[in-house]
C-alpha positions as CSV (number, residue, x, y, z in Angstrom):
1,M,-23.6,-41.2,9.5
2,S,-21.2,-38.5,10.7
3,S,-18.7,-36.7,8.5
4,K,-15.6,-34.7,8.9
5,I,-16.3,-31.1,7.7
6,L,-13.9,-28.3,7.4
7,I,-15.1,-24.7,7.1
8,I,-12.5,-22.4,5.5
9,G,-13.0,-18.8,6.5
10,G,-15.5,-20.1,9.1
11,D,-15.5,-17.3,11.7
12,G,-18.3,-15.2,10.1
13,L,-22.0,-15.3,10.3
14,I,-22.6,-18.3,8.0
15,G,-19.5,-20.2,9.2
16,N,-20.4,-20.0,12.9
17,Y,-24.0,-21.1,12.2
18,L,-23.0,-24.0,10.0
19,A,-20.4,-25.2,12.6
20,E,-23.0,-25.2,15.4
21,R,-25.6,-27.0,13.3
22,F,-23.2,-29.7,11.9
23,R,-21.7,-30.3,15.3
24,A,-25.2,-30.7,16.8
25,E,-25.7,-33.5,14.4
26,K,-22.5,-35.3,15.7
27,N,-20.2,-34.3,12.8
28,F,-16.6,-33.5,13.4
29,V,-16.2,-29.8,12.4
30,G,-12.9,-28.0,11.8
31,I,-12.3,-24.4,11.1
32,A,-9.4,-22.9,9.0
33,D,-9.1,-19.2,9.6
34,R,-6.7,-16.6,11.1
35,N,-8.9,-15.5,14.0
36,I,-11.5,-17.4,15.9
37,R,-13.9,-15.6,18.3
38,R,-16.0,-18.6,19.2
39,R,-15.2,-22.3,19.9
40,N,-18.2,-24.0,18.3
41,F,-15.8,-26.5,16.4
42,D,-13.6,-29.5,17.1
43,E,-10.3,-28.3,15.5
44,H,-8.8,-25.0,14.6
45,I,-6.3,-24.8,11.8
46,E,-4.8,-21.3,12.1
47,A,-3.8,-20.1,8.7
48,D,-3.6,-17.3,6.2
49,T,-5.6,-19.2,3.7
50,T,-4.4,-17.0,0.8
51,R,-0.9,-18.5,1.2
52,E,0.5,-22.0,0.9
53,G,1.1,-23.7,4.2
54,I,0.5,-26.8,6.3
55,W,-3.2,-26.1,6.3
56,T,-3.6,-27.2,2.6
57,E,-2.2,-30.7,3.6
58,R,-4.7,-30.9,6.4
59,L,-7.6,-30.5,3.9
60,R,-7.2,-34.1,2.9
61,D,-8.3,-35.2,6.4
62,Y,-11.8,-34.0,5.7
63,E,-14.5,-35.4,3.5
64,I,-16.5,-32.1,3.1
65,L,-15.0,-28.7,2.6
66,I,-17.0,-25.5,2.9
67,N,-15.2,-22.5,1.6
68,L,-16.6,-19.1,2.8
69,A,-13.3,-17.2,2.8
70,G,-13.4,-13.6,1.6
71,A,-13.0,-10.0,2.7
72,N,-16.2,-8.3,3.8
73,I,-17.8,-6.3,0.9
74,G,-20.0,-4.3,3.3
75,R,-17.9,-1.1,3.2
76,R,-16.8,1.6,0.8
77,W,-14.4,0.2,-1.7
78,S,-11.0,1.8,-2.4
79,K,-8.9,0.5,-5.2
80,K,-6.7,-1.3,-2.7
81,Y,-9.7,-2.8,-0.9
82,K,-11.2,-4.0,-4.2
83,E,-7.9,-5.9,-4.8
84,E,-8.3,-7.5,-1.4
85,I,-11.9,-8.5,-2.1
86,I,-10.7,-10.4,-5.2
87,S,-7.5,-11.8,-3.8
88,S,-9.0,-13.1,-0.5
89,R,-11.5,-15.1,-2.5
90,V,-9.5,-16.3,-5.5
91,L,-6.2,-17.0,-3.8
92,T,-7.8,-19.1,-1.0
93,T,-9.9,-21.0,-3.5
94,K,-6.8,-21.6,-5.7
95,M,-5.0,-23.2,-2.7
96,I,-8.0,-25.4,-2.1
97,S,-8.5,-26.4,-5.7
98,E,-4.9,-27.5,-5.9
99,A,-5.0,-29.5,-2.7
100,V,-8.3,-31.4,-2.9
101,S,-8.4,-35.0,-3.9
102,K,-10.8,-37.6,-5.3
103,N,-14.0,-38.2,-3.5
104,Q,-13.9,-34.9,-1.5
105,I,-16.8,-32.5,-1.8
106,L,-16.2,-28.8,-2.0
107,F,-19.0,-26.3,-1.3
108,N,-17.7,-22.9,-2.5
109,A,-19.4,-19.6,-1.7
110,S,-20.4,-17.2,-4.4
111,A,-23.2,-14.6,-4.7
112,V,-26.1,-13.6,-6.9
113,G,-24.0,-10.5,-7.5
114,Y,-22.6,-12.8,-10.3
115,Y,-25.6,-11.8,-12.5
116,G,-25.0,-8.1,-12.4
117,N,-27.8,-5.6,-12.8
118,C,-30.7,-7.4,-14.6
119,G,-33.9,-5.5,-13.9
120,D,-37.0,-7.7,-13.6
121,K,-35.5,-10.6,-15.6
122,I,-35.9,-14.0,-13.8
123,L,-32.4,-15.4,-13.2
124,T,-31.8,-19.1,-13.2
125,E,-28.4,-20.7,-12.8
126,D,-27.9,-20.7,-16.6
127,E,-27.8,-16.9,-16.9
128,L,-24.4,-15.5,-17.8
129,G,-22.5,-13.0,-15.7
130,Q,-21.8,-9.4,-16.6
131,N,-18.7,-7.1,-16.4
132,D,-19.3,-5.0,-13.3
133,F,-17.0,-5.4,-10.4
134,L,-18.9,-7.9,-8.2
135,S,-19.9,-10.0,-11.2
136,T,-16.3,-10.2,-12.2
137,V,-15.3,-11.2,-8.7
138,C,-17.9,-14.0,-8.6
139,Q,-16.9,-15.3,-12.0
140,K,-13.2,-15.5,-11.1
141,W,-14.1,-17.1,-7.7
142,E,-16.3,-19.8,-9.3
143,E,-13.9,-20.6,-12.2
144,T,-11.2,-21.2,-9.6
145,A,-13.4,-23.5,-7.5
146,L,-14.5,-25.5,-10.5
147,K,-10.9,-26.4,-11.2
148,S,-11.1,-28.8,-8.3
149,V,-13.0,-31.1,-10.6
150,V,-9.7,-31.9,-12.3
151,N,-8.5,-33.6,-9.1
152,G,-11.7,-35.7,-8.8
153,A,-13.5,-33.6,-6.2
154,K,-17.2,-32.8,-6.4
155,V,-17.9,-29.1,-6.5
156,Y,-21.0,-27.2,-5.5
157,I,-21.1,-23.4,-6.1
158,M,-23.5,-21.6,-3.7
159,R,-24.7,-18.3,-5.1
160,F,-26.0,-16.7,-1.9
161,G,-28.7,-14.1,-1.8
162,V,-28.7,-11.7,1.1
163,V,-28.5,-13.9,4.2
164,A,-31.2,-13.5,6.9
165,S,-30.2,-14.4,10.4
166,K,-31.1,-13.5,14.0
167,S,-27.4,-13.2,14.8
168,G,-26.5,-10.3,12.5
169,G,-25.9,-9.4,8.9
170,A,-27.8,-7.1,6.5
171,F,-31.3,-8.0,7.7
172,S,-30.5,-7.2,11.3
173,K,-29.3,-3.7,10.2
174,L,-32.5,-3.2,8.1
175,I,-34.7,-4.2,10.9
176,R,-32.9,-1.9,13.4
177,N,-33.1,1.0,11.0
178,H,-36.9,0.5,10.6
179,R,-37.3,0.3,14.4
180,L,-35.6,3.7,14.6
181,M,-37.9,4.9,11.8
182,L,-34.9,5.3,9.4
183,G,-36.0,2.7,6.9
184,S,-36.4,3.9,3.4
185,V,-36.8,2.8,-0.2
186,L,-33.4,2.8,-1.9
187,G,-33.3,4.5,-5.3
188,N,-36.5,3.9,-7.3
189,G,-37.2,0.8,-5.2
190,N,-37.8,-1.4,-8.3
191,Q,-34.6,-3.4,-7.9
192,Y,-35.2,-7.1,-7.0
193,F,-33.8,-8.5,-3.8
194,S,-33.2,-12.2,-3.4
195,P,-32.8,-13.2,0.3
196,V,-32.2,-16.6,1.9
197,H,-32.6,-17.7,5.5
198,I,-29.5,-19.0,7.1
199,E,-31.4,-22.2,8.2
200,D,-32.2,-22.9,4.6
201,I,-28.5,-22.6,3.7
202,F,-27.7,-25.3,6.2
203,S,-30.6,-27.5,5.0
204,A,-29.7,-27.0,1.3
205,I,-26.0,-28.1,1.9
206,K,-27.2,-31.2,3.7
207,F,-29.6,-31.9,0.9
208,L,-26.9,-31.7,-1.7
209,I,-24.6,-33.9,0.3
210,S,-27.3,-36.5,0.4
211,R,-28.1,-36.3,-3.3
212,T,-24.6,-35.5,-4.8
213,P,-26.2,-34.3,-8.1
214,E,-24.2,-33.7,-11.2
215,E,-24.8,-30.0,-11.7
216,S,-22.4,-27.7,-9.8
217,I,-24.0,-24.3,-9.6
218,Y,-27.0,-23.4,-7.3
219,N,-28.8,-20.3,-6.4
220,F,-29.3,-20.2,-2.6
221,T,-32.3,-17.8,-2.6
222,I,-35.9,-17.9,-1.8
223,P,-38.2,-18.9,-4.7
224,N,-40.1,-15.6,-4.4
225,P,-37.8,-12.6,-4.7
226,I,-39.3,-9.2,-4.0
227,T,-38.4,-5.6,-4.9
228,N,-36.7,-3.2,-2.6
229,R,-39.9,-1.2,-2.3
230,E,-41.9,-4.3,-1.3
231,L,-39.2,-5.2,1.2
232,T,-39.2,-1.8,2.8
233,Y,-42.9,-1.7,3.5
234,K,-43.0,-5.3,4.6
235,I,-40.3,-4.7,7.2
236,A,-42.1,-1.5,8.3
237,Q,-45.3,-3.4,8.8
238,A,-43.6,-6.2,10.6
239,V,-41.9,-3.9,13.1
240,R,-45.0,-1.6,13.4
241,R,-43.2,1.6,12.3
242,P,-44.1,4.1,9.6
243,V,-41.8,4.8,6.6
244,I,-40.9,8.4,7.4
245,I,-38.3,8.9,4.7
246,P,-40.0,7.9,1.4
247,F,-36.9,7.2,-0.6
248,I,-33.1,7.9,-0.8
249,P,-32.1,8.9,-4.3
250,S,-29.5,6.8,-6.1
251,F,-27.1,9.6,-6.5
252,I,-27.0,10.2,-2.7
253,L,-26.2,6.6,-2.1
254,R,-23.4,6.7,-4.6
255,I,-22.0,9.9,-3.0
256,L,-22.1,8.2,0.5
257,L,-21.1,4.7,-0.4
258,G,-19.2,5.0,-3.7
259,E,-19.2,1.8,-5.9
260,F,-20.5,-0.3,-3.0
261,A,-23.9,1.4,-3.6
262,D,-24.2,-1.0,-6.6
263,T,-24.9,-3.8,-4.1
264,L,-28.0,-1.9,-3.0
265,L,-29.2,-0.6,-6.3
266,F,-28.5,-3.5,-8.7
267,S,-31.4,-5.8,-9.4
268,Q,-31.1,-9.6,-9.2
269,R,-34.3,-11.6,-9.4
270,A,-32.6,-14.9,-8.8
271,I,-34.6,-18.0,-8.2
272,P,-33.4,-21.5,-7.0
273,E,-34.4,-23.3,-10.1
274,R,-32.0,-26.2,-9.7
275,L,-32.6,-26.8,-6.0
276,T,-36.4,-26.7,-6.6
277,R,-36.2,-29.1,-9.5
278,L,-34.3,-31.6,-7.3
279,G,-37.1,-31.4,-4.7
280,F,-35.5,-29.2,-2.1
281,E,-38.2,-27.4,0.0
282,F,-37.3,-24.1,1.7
283,R,-38.7,-23.7,5.2
284,F,-38.6,-19.9,4.7
285,N,-39.8,-19.5,1.1
286,T,-41.3,-16.0,1.3
287,I,-40.1,-12.7,2.8
288,S,-43.1,-12.8,5.2
289,G,-41.9,-16.1,6.5
290,I,-38.4,-14.8,7.0
291,L,-39.6,-11.7,8.8
292,D,-41.9,-13.6,11.1
293,N,-38.9,-15.7,12.1
294,L,-36.5,-12.7,12.6
295,I,-38.9,-10.3,14.3
296,S,-40.5,-10.9,17.6
297,F,-42.2,-8.8,20.2
298,D,-41.9,-9.6,23.9
């Protein structure tokens, strides 16, 4: 049975992939965003989603909402840009929460950055957030989304790990660096890294739509997180290149990247405890499986 699905902030890596996959399965897919580069959707609602407008009224035309809106965190953060990172997420989500109605389903993005820097502690969805910048952003983001429950909507928070895709994103940059023999361990390399393949994001959303469980918060990460050191050498092995630069000290990363370096140095050993308990099976459940899919030799 087909559904009407609206992707808010849908012109990024995840949004474009989800639009293509849901349309391929004969769903009606709309996109709400300011700028659209591709036309892999059925309806474009042009909107500044941080502001009230006609777009919020159009939300009620859709059964399923997928909110991915938010300024890109992959750059140096000035004080002004940090405000944009927060406002682009929280204000958009506030508009959605106030507009949704009974029987709608909202999938709202978040990230494992919610957990802060947790060393080698295994992180299930029950773990509390911390007080660093990204954790605070995620907490505000999630709290705003969960207010949709008041209007009768079903809410699922997706705490994404680092997304693996052939079409771009952090993994593509890591693989490219290793092919140029610029790959390196970051800091001491002991920080845990919890990736997720983009195909498993799509499959997990479909799975939750079909089950509609009561719990709202889910880690979208592989069941087997690895350390940065392990990741570095697995990529090097996969692309058949040596690791020439053994490590980049943490203080160098902080000089070059400022506070954004925390996203590379903080450790989040997050596991998808709730998805696994419900019976969801990841197609790409190890880093080796992800790399085999992303890396090919002609």
